[in-house]
C-alpha positions in Angstrom: 1.7 4.5 -31.8 2.3 7.3 -29.4 3.5 6.8 -25.9 -0.1 6.6 -24.5 -1.8 4.8 -27.4 -0.9 1.2 -28.3 -2.0 -1.1 -31.1 -3.3 -4.4 -29.7 -0.3 -6.2 -31.2 2.1 -3.6 -29.9 0.6 -3.9 -26.4 0.9 -7.6 -26.5 4.5 -7.6 -27.7 5.6 -5.0 -25.1 3.3 -5.7 -22.1 6.0 -5.0 -19.5 6.7 -1.5 -21.0 2.9 -0.9 -21.2 2.4 -1.7 -17.6 5.4 0.5 -16.5 4.0 3.4 -18.4 0.4 2.8 -17.1 1.8 3.4 -13.6 2.5 6.9 -14.7 -0.4 7.7 -16.9 -3.4 5.8 -18.5 -2.5 3.8 -21.6 -5.1 3.3 -24.4 -5.1 0.1 -26.5 -6.6 0.3 -30.0 -7.8 -2.3 -32.5 -7.7 -1.0 -36.0 -7.4 2.5 -34.8 -10.4 2.4 -32.5 -9.8 2.7 -28.7 -11.1 -0.5 -27.0 -9.4 -0.6 -23.6 -7.5 1.5 -21.0 -4.8 0.3 -18.7 -4.5 2.2 -15.5 -1.9 2.2 -12.7 -3.1 1.1 -9.3 -3.1 4.7 -8.0 -5.3 5.9 -10.8 -7.6 2.8 -10.3 -7.9 3.5 -6.5 -8.7 7.2 -7.2 -11.3 6.3 -9.8 -12.9 3.8 -7.3 -12.8 6.3 -4.5 -10.5 4.1 -2.3 -7.7 5.6 -0.2 -4.2 4.7 -1.3 -3.1 1.4 0.1 -6.7 0.4 0.8 -8.6 -2.5 -0.7 -11.4 -1.8 -3.1 -14.8 -3.1 -2.2 -17.5 -3.9 -4.8 -19.7 -0.9 -5.4 -22.7 -2.7 -3.9 -20.8 -3.5 -0.7 -19.9 0.2 -0.2 -23.5 1.5 -0.5 -25.6 -1.3 0.9 -26.4 -0.7 4.6 -26.6 -3.8 6.9 -30.2 -4.8 7.4 -31.6 -7.1 10.0 -33.5 -10.0 8.8 -37.2 -9.8 9.7 -38.1 -11.7 12.9 -39.7 -15.1 12.2 -43.0 -15.8 13.8 -43.3 -18.8 16.0 -44.4 -21.9 14.2 -48.2 -22.3 14.0 -49.6 -24.4 16.9 -50.3 -27.9 15.9 -53.5 -29.6 16.9 
């Protein structure tokens, strides 16, 4: 296990260390030698999401969807 690659068992056993190192650089978790997950620090996650530092990430759909007005409703049909 190198400093950026962790076995699943090693990551579970040393979660606090994994999180501290993720704050500095991405950490890869492997299962049977196959990469299955990456742990990122918050700065890297914000950069990846395109959010300024200290800002809150919005769901992708919320960032791109313009506000649309609902179509006007027609008056109810006249009753006889």
